[in-house]
N, C-alpha and C positions, 0 to 999 in steps of 0.2 A: 591686068593692066600697067603697062607700064608710067603712061602716063598718071599722077597722079594732082587731084587738087585740094584745096586748101579753105576751108573757111575762117575769120576770125573774126568779132567786133572791132578792132583796132589793127589800123592800115600797117604800121607797124612790123608786126608779128606776122601778116602774108605777107610785108616787104623778108623778114627774116629766114620766114621755114621759105620760102624761093630760095633766099639766097641759096643760104642751108641747104633746100633737094639738087643744086646744082654746083657745087663742089663737094658735092658725093654722084657728080656724074651722071646727076638722070636729069631729063628734060625740065625745065621750069611746069612748073601746075597751075594753072589756072588760081588768081581769086576770087574768095568772094568777102564781100566789103559793104557800108559796115551796117550794116540793121540786120535786129536781132532773129530774125527769121530768113534771113538769104540764104544760109544751110537748106531751106528747099527749093531753093534753085537750085543748085546743086544739087540733090536728091531730084531732079525731073531728069536731067540727066539720062544716057542712054547707052553712056557708054563706060559707066562705074560699075565696078564686083563686088565689093567690099565699099561701105562706107564708117572708119570710123570718128567715133565721136571723146574725147578729154578736155569738156568743156566741166563747168559750173556743175556740179550736181546735179539744177532743177532743168536741165535739158538736154538731158540725160536720157533721157524715153520719148521727145521727141524728136530730136533727130535721127533715134533706132528703128519708131514710127514712119518718120516721113521716108526712112529708104524703102524700107520693108513695104511700104505701100509704092515706093517705085520698084518693085521687082529687086531689092536689092538686099545683099546679107546686110547684117550692120554686126557690129561693136563697138564695144560701153568700156571705160575707164564706169572706175571701180567709187558707193555703189552700184546696184545697175538703170539704179529706180529709190527714191523717198519714200514713197507714198504707198500701201495699200493698192489701192486705185494706180497705180503706172505701171506695178508690180501683173495687174492682169490685161489692164495694157497691153504690154509687153505681150506675155504669153498669147493673148489672143489676139493680136494681130498677124504671130511669125507663128500662129495656126493658122489662120484665116488666108495668109500668101503664101506659104510654106517655103520661108523665110530663116535661115540660123539668125538667131540673135545669141552674140555673146559677151558674156561680159571677163573683161580683157583679166582676171585675176589673175596675176601675178605669182603671188604665196606660192600658187598649186603646182610652180613649175621649177624654185628654190630644190638647189641639191641637197643637200637633205633630206628637204619633203616629199621627195621623190622618191629616197632614198625607203624613207619610210612605210609609206609607200608598196613599195617592194616586200615589207619584211611584215605587213600587215598580211599579203594577199600569199606570201611562201606560210604563214603560221605562224611565227615566232613568238608571236608573243601572248597566241590562243584568241578566244574571244575576243572582243573592242568591249567596255565596258564601259568604261568612261574617258573624255575629253578634258584638260583647258586652250582654253589660246586665248586671246586679243589682242591688239593695237592700244600697246602702252609708250607713248611717243612724246613731246616735249614737240609744246607746238609752237611755245606763247608764242616769242622768236621767228616764225616764220612768214615769210614773206603774203602768203595769203588771212596773214590777223594782221598786219603792221606792210601792207605794201602803197605803197605815194599814191596811191587814191583807189575808188570806191572802188568798181569792177572787182579789181583786185583781189578784195576783204569781204568777198561772199563767205568763208568760211567763218568768217567772225557773227554773221551775218545769223547761221547752223547757232553758232553757243547762244548767242540773243537771246533764242523765240525757243529752242529747243529741246529737248533732257530727256535724256535716252543714253541706247547704245549709238552714236551717230555714224560710226563704219564700219563693221561687225564683217566683212568679207576677209579684209589679207588675210586675218586669225584666223576666221569661221572654214576655211575653202578647204583648206589645207583637213582637216581632224576631216568637215563631210564627208570630202573623200574615201577616207583611209573606216568610217563605218557607212556608205554605199549608200548614204544619203540620199532621198526619187531612184534608187540602182536596190530598188532592197528591202534597206527604210524610213521612215519619214520623221521627219521635224512633228510630235503630236501637241507639246504647249509650256511653258515661258513663264517669267516669272519675274520682275525686271526693277532693283533696287538702287538710289543716287547718293552717292554725298554728299555734301553743300558745294556751293562752291562757292569758292576762296579765290586757288591760285592767278585767275588773269586781273584778281581789283589792286593783290600783293602786289604781285610783279610788276604790274604798269604802273600805280605809288611808285616804287622804287624805283622806276627807269624814265615816270616822266613826271612826278611829284605824287600824293593827292589830292594835290584837285587837277588832276589833270582828266578828262571825259571818260575815258580808258580805264580811267582808276576809279570814280564811280559808278558807271555804266553800270546798272545790272543784268549779271549771267546766268541763264537762269537752265545751264548743263552744269552740272554736281562735278567735280573734280575725276570723281571717281564713280562708272556707273558696268554692274556687275548683272547679268542677268544669266540664268539657269533655262537650262534648255533640255526635256524630258522625249526621248524619240517612242518611240512606235514598239519597235521591240525591248526598248527599256534600256534604253542608255540613254547619258547625259551627259549633260556639257557645259562648265563653264565659264562664263566670256567675259571676256574684260576690255573695259573703256575707261582711258586717260590720258587725257593730252594740253591737262592745262598743269602740272607740278612738275617738281626737275625729280628726272627717272632716267637710268639708263630707258636706251631702247630693247622694247620684246612681244613677241608674239606667242613668248610661251609656245606652242608646240607640242604639248604632251596628250598622246594616247596611254592608254594602259589597259592591258590587258590577262584576262589570266595566268594567264604566264610569266609576263612582263613588262618594262611601262623603258619608256621612249616622254623625251622630251630637253628644248631648247637653248637658248641660252646659257650656259654653251651646254652643247650639246653633247646629251650621255648618256647610259641604256644601263639601267638594271635588270636581269632573268631568273627564272629559278635554278636556269641550270646554269648557271653562276654563282655562285655564293649566294644561290637557295632567296637573292634579288634583294637582299641590305646594302649590299655596298654600293653606287654606279661606280660608271668604268667611261671611260670613254667610246666615244660609236665606233672612232677616225677606225680601231683598227674590224669594224663589221665591212667595209667600207669593197671591198675587194671581192666581197661575195653576192652582197645584197645593195654595189650600187646598181641603179634604174639603167638599165639600158639606153633610155637616149643620153640621156650623161654620158653612160660609156659612150658610145658612142661619135658623141659631138662634143666632146671637153673644150679640145682644144678653138674649136668657132666661140664659143661661148663665152668664154674667155676676154675679161676685162670689159667684157658688154653690160650695159643697167642690169645695177641688182645683186651685180657678183653672175649675172650670169642666163635671169632667168628670165629678163627682160627677152632674150633671145630665143630661150627655148620658147616660151610663148605666142609668140609672130609664127619663128616657123611650125609650130605646131599649125595653127589655123591656115595659114595660110598652106602647105601641106595638104589637109584636111578637108582647104575647097580644093583644090588641084584636081585629089582623088575621087572628090564627090561622097567620101567619107563622110558619120559623125562630129563634129569637133571636141573636143577633152569635154567642153563645159557648152552646156543646150543653156537656152531661152524657162530651164525651170530651174535647173541652178542656179543662173540670175535672179529670178524671183524669191526665191526658197531663202537664198545665206540676207539675200539685200530688203524684204522684207520682216525680218529683226528688227531695224534698224524703227519704222513704225509700232509696229507690238509690242517695245519694249517700252517710246515713250509712255504707248496707251499703258501698261500694268504700271510706270512707274506713277502716271497719275491720279488715278487705281489707289493706291499701298499697297500693289507688289501684288493687284489682281491675282490669279492663271489665266492668260491666256493660250484659245486654239490656235493655231498655224494653217492654215489653211494652205490645201491638199490643191498645189495648181497642174500640179500632170493630173488629178479627177479622179486614182489612183488607177494609174497604169506604173507607179514605184512599186503594187507590187511584183507585181512578173518582168519590170522591165532589168538587164542588164549589168552586171556591178564594171565596171571602165576595163579598160582590157590595161594589160600592165603598162604599152605606149602612150598610153592615155595619159593623161596626169592626175 
């Protein structure tokens, strides 16, 4: 569709979106506000092809479900869902309505991530046995924690109420794709544990004084959460989450195979065929041979776009798949499986790191589903 629609709780956000759209040479989008269920009116329209939600997390599934029930495809920011019940609702609605529901995991479209996927597909690392990933990103000074009003401080509320891996998919997605999760392998079970929560209290006390409500408040979310996942085929994944301490950003991006290992931040590789795997080398010299075909084709278009071009690639592929009538690179089962780690990690933490089974949202179809094509994410 060439005409867009915009929903937001705040009128000034809608007006800004309208202005930005017009400035980009597009028609002024219709606006829906301020009722928090106004998106339902938008979804009732019959002239929509795709509904995209980039709301606070609690609205991701309601918006997607409303879209699909009205016959529209849906795409959501990450995580797609917060609870297991939401994951199942999303899956069952997509199946019933025969609509796509895609989680917009942009990190699966990073240049390095897609090159590593290509390496894995070509067997450079041998058989994969282990991966490490995470979302280690200092957010203590983020607007979503210290914004001017309660509406933009929604992320802080999760840190107050929940303890686990609150944001699993940025790191997990690329590793899951390399391991063919939902397409030949499946998450089987996990265990999770968290540190104590100290970082936010220390930070806010230094910023506002030790008597400030933000400095004295109790935060449930541990400063660092570590979740260990085992797959049906015997692979393991270590998944980290840490947003409340001073640290450089990393998603780790490590995959270990029987012939070598790749790790991010900085990007490096060690292969048995080169120095017997004992010495890291820069991954740069492998670009000419293993650059992902999509990046090789569209690097100029992607340059300068959001998050190093991954946002451009993500939406390019989604729209391309919808136009062509082909399956998207990520489907509702990926959205559910990757997002489900959040509540499962909370449950495990609360039960002294109890081992918990991961639901099979494909209901066994993972055994026959084919791995992603290399053009796919």
